[in-house]
C-alpha positions in Angstrom: 127.6 95.2 264.7 123.9 95.7 264.9 121.0 98.1 264.5 119.6 99.0 268.0 116.3 100.7 268.5 117.0 103.8 270.6 114.2 106.2 271.4 112.6 107.1 268.0 115.5 106.0 265.9 117.4 102.9 264.9 121.2 103.4 265.6 123.9 101.5 263.9 126.3 100.3 266.7 129.5 98.4 266.6 131.0 97.2 269.9 134.4 95.6 270.2 137.0 94.8 272.8 137.1 94.6 276.5 137.8 96.8 279.4 136.5 100.3 280.4 133.8 101.6 277.9 134.9 104.3 275.4 132.2 105.8 273.2 133.4 107.3 269.9 131.4 110.1 268.3 132.2 110.5 264.6 132.6 113.7 262.6 130.6 115.2 259.8 127.8 115.8 260.0 126.9 113.4 257.2 129.7 110.9 257.7 129.8 107.7 259.8 131.7 105.7 262.4 134.3 104.3 259.8 136.2 107.6 260.1 137.4 106.5 263.5 138.1 102.8 262.9 141.8 103.5 262.8 141.5 103.6 266.6 140.4 99.9 266.7 143.6 98.6 268.2 142.6 100.3 271.5 140.0 97.5 271.8 142.7 95.4 273.5 142.3 97.8 276.5 138.9 99.3 276.2 135.3 98.3 275.2 135.1 100.5 272.1 131.5 101.6 271.1 131.4 102.9 267.6 128.0 104.2 266.3 126.4 106.4 263.7 124.6 109.5 264.9 120.9 109.8 263.9 120.4 110.7 260.3 124.1 109.7 259.7 125.7 106.7 258.2 123.6 103.5 258.6 121.4 104.8 261.3 117.8 105.2 260.1 114.2 105.9 260.9 113.8 109.7 261.3 113.8 112.9 259.2 117.0 114.9 259.1 115.2 117.8 260.9 115.2 115.7 264.0 119.0 116.1 264.2 119.0 118.5 267.1 121.5 118.8 270.0 118.8 117.6 272.3 118.2 114.4 270.3 121.8 113.7 269.4 122.9 113.8 273.1 119.7 112.0 274.3 120.5 109.2 271.8 123.9 108.7 273.3 122.5 108.7 276.8 119.8 106.2 275.9 122.5 104.0 274.2 124.6 104.1 277.4 121.6 102.9 279.4 120.8 100.2 276.8 124.3 98.8 276.9 124.2 98.8 280.7 127.2 101.1 281.5 127.0 103.2 284.6 129.5 105.7 283.1 131.8 105.8 280.1 134.5 107.9 278.6 133.6 109.8 275.4 135.8 110.6 272.5 134.5 113.0 269.9 136.2 113.9 266.6 135.3 117.1 264.7 131.5 117.4 264.6 131.5 114.5 267.0 133.4 116.7 269.4 130.7 119.3 269.2 128.2 116.6 270.2 130.5 115.4 272.9 130.7 118.9 274.4 126.9 119.1 274.4 126.7 115.6 276.0 129.2 116.6 278.7 127.1 119.7 279.5 123.8 117.9 279.5 124.7 114.6 281.1 127.6 115.3 283.3 126.9 112.4 285.7 127.1 109.8 282.9 130.6 110.9 281.7 133.8 109.9 283.4 136.4 111.3 280.9 136.2 113.5 277.8 138.5 113.4 274.7 138.0 116.2 272.3 139.9 115.5 269.0 140.3 118.0 266.1 137.2 119.8 267.2 136.1 123.1 268.8 133.6 124.9 270.9 132.6 127.6 268.3 131.5 127.0 264.8 133.0 130.3 263.8 136.4 128.6 263.4 134.9 126.4 260.7 132.6 128.8 258.9 134.7 131.9 258.9 138.3 131.2 259.9 138.7 127.9 258.0 138.2 129.4 254.5 140.6 132.3 255.5 143.3 129.8 256.4 142.9 128.1 253.1 143.4 131.4 251.3 146.5 132.1 253.4 147.8 128.6 252.4 147.5 129.5 248.7 144.3 127.7 247.8 142.6 129.2 244.7 139.6 131.7 245.2 137.4 129.0 243.7 138.5 126.5 246.4 138.1 129.1 249.2 134.5 129.9 248.0 133.7 126.2 247.8 134.8 125.9 251.5 132.7 128.8 252.5 129.6 127.3 250.9 130.5 123.8 252.2 130.7 124.8 255.8 127.7 127.1 255.7 125.5 124.4 254.2 124.8 126.7 251.3 124.5 123.9 248.7 122.2 121.0 247.7 122.9 117.4 248.8 124.0 116.6 245.3 126.7 119.2 245.4 128.3 118.1 248.7 130.9 115.6 247.5 132.1 117.6 244.4 132.3 120.8 246.5 134.3 119.2 249.3 136.7 117.7 246.8 137.9 121.2 245.7 139.8 121.5 249.0 139.9 117.9 250.2 143.7 117.8 250.6 143.5 120.5 253.2 142.3 118.0 255.7 145.8 116.4 255.7 149.3 117.5 256.5 151.3 118.2 253.3 153.6 115.3 253.6 151.0 112.8 254.7 150.6 110.7 251.5 150.1 107.5 253.5 147.3 109.2 255.4 145.7 110.2 252.1 145.8 106.6 251.0 144.3 105.5 254.3 141.6 108.2 253.9 140.7 106.9 250.4 140.5 103.3 251.7 138.3 104.5 254.6 136.0 106.4 252.2 135.4 103.1 250.3 133.4 101.9 253.4 131.9 105.2 254.2 128.2 105.7 253.9 127.7 109.4 253.4 124.4 111.2 254.1 124.8 114.6 252.3 121.4 115.8 253.5 122.7 115.6 257.0 125.7 117.7 256.0 123.5 120.4 254.5 121.1 120.5 257.5 123.9 120.2 260.0 125.9 123.2 258.7 122.9 125.2 257.4 120.7 124.9 260.5 122.0 122.9 263.5 125.5 124.6 263.7 124.6 128.1 262.6 125.7 130.4 265.4 126.6 127.5 267.7 129.0 128.0 270.5 129.6 126.6 274.0 132.7 128.6 274.8 131.0 130.4 277.6 130.0 127.2 279.3 133.3 125.3 279.2 134.0 125.9 282.9 131.0 123.7 283.7 132.9 120.6 282.5 134.4 119.0 285.5 135.6 115.5 284.2 139.2 114.9 283.2 139.5 116.2 279.6 142.1 115.7 276.8 142.1 118.3 274.0 144.0 116.9 271.1 144.4 118.0 267.5 146.8 118.0 264.5 149.1 121.0 264.6 148.0 121.8 261.0 144.3 121.5 261.4 142.8 124.3 259.2 139.4 124.0 260.8 140.4 124.1 264.5 144.0 125.5 264.6 146.3 125.5 267.6 145.1 128.9 268.8 141.6 127.5 269.2 142.8 124.3 270.9 144.6 126.6 273.4 141.4 128.5 274.1 139.3 125.3 274.3 141.6 123.6 276.7 142.0 126.8 278.7 138.3 127.1 279.2 137.9 123.6 280.7 139.3 123.2 284.3 142.5 121.2 284.4 142.2 120.1 280.7 145.3 118.6 279.1 146.3 119.9 275.6 148.3 117.8 273.1 149.1 118.8 269.5 150.0 116.0 267.1 152.9 116.9 264.8 152.7 116.4 261.1 148.9 116.0 261.1 145.9 118.1 260.0 142.2 117.7 260.7 142.3 113.9 260.3 144.8 113.1 263.1 143.3 109.7 263.8 143.9 108.6 260.2 147.2 110.4 259.7 149.0 109.6 263.0 147.0 106.7 264.5 149.9 105.5 266.6 150.5 108.9 268.2 146.8 109.4 268.7 146.3 106.0 270.4 149.3 106.5 272.5 147.9 109.8 273.8 144.5 108.3 274.4 145.9 105.4 276.4 148.2 107.6 278.4 145.5 110.1 279.2 143.0 107.5 280.4 145.7 105.8 282.4 146.8 108.9 284.1 143.2 110.0 284.7 142.7 107.0 286.9 139.9 105.0 285.3 139.9 102.8 288.4 138.8 105.7 290.4 135.9 106.7 288.2 133.6 104.1 289.6 132.3 100.6 288.7 130.8 99.9 285.4 128.6 97.1 284.1 128.1 95.6 280.6 
């Protein structure tokens, strides 16, 4: 692991394994790469590139207002060049999936495969539909209101953690006690940046959608999510996969928004199967 100067920022980067390169874009905004470390066993088959987005985790050197789609995607592209890969596969989880979609649209020739995990192409599902689902699932009015404020960025950095805790169990499937324990253990290593959360939801994501541009994505794509994801439910996964030519859709049973933590074996099996069937060998040479 190391801090790598990329453009105007110093990105925290962790590379492990061997084989075809797979970049992992973490969720948030305001979280870090540790949320995807459950996928580390795939390093026996792929070169796994974990990193923290600018203004997130352990990356440093710039103001939070520099967290724009242009910069987030340009950082990833510059990192690809710095590491010497001709092309790579990209996996994005939650907010990282939003970044991955923008990257696929802006740098189509750098991407060989796209994996969209517990994510979506329209923030409306998070900011409007998410709280409505919580209400339908019996969460208290206070918890629903907390979710509305949380996903609209209508809070101070000091309020982010306490507000999110009011509906934190919604991220997991009801019977996923083991996943909850894993999530707590992951959080022990998490470096949270609440100011990135507030700016991300309050400014960057406001009104964001790429649903009208999905047909421009031409690389093999896997759309995968927990069946009980309250932020990006199955009906949106169907719409997301339906908008991308020849995309594959896979729903993970007994999982919510944190499918990589809840059902890592199932998620890794799907990732391996997808990349194998998508013929990595035909995607062209790569260097490292």
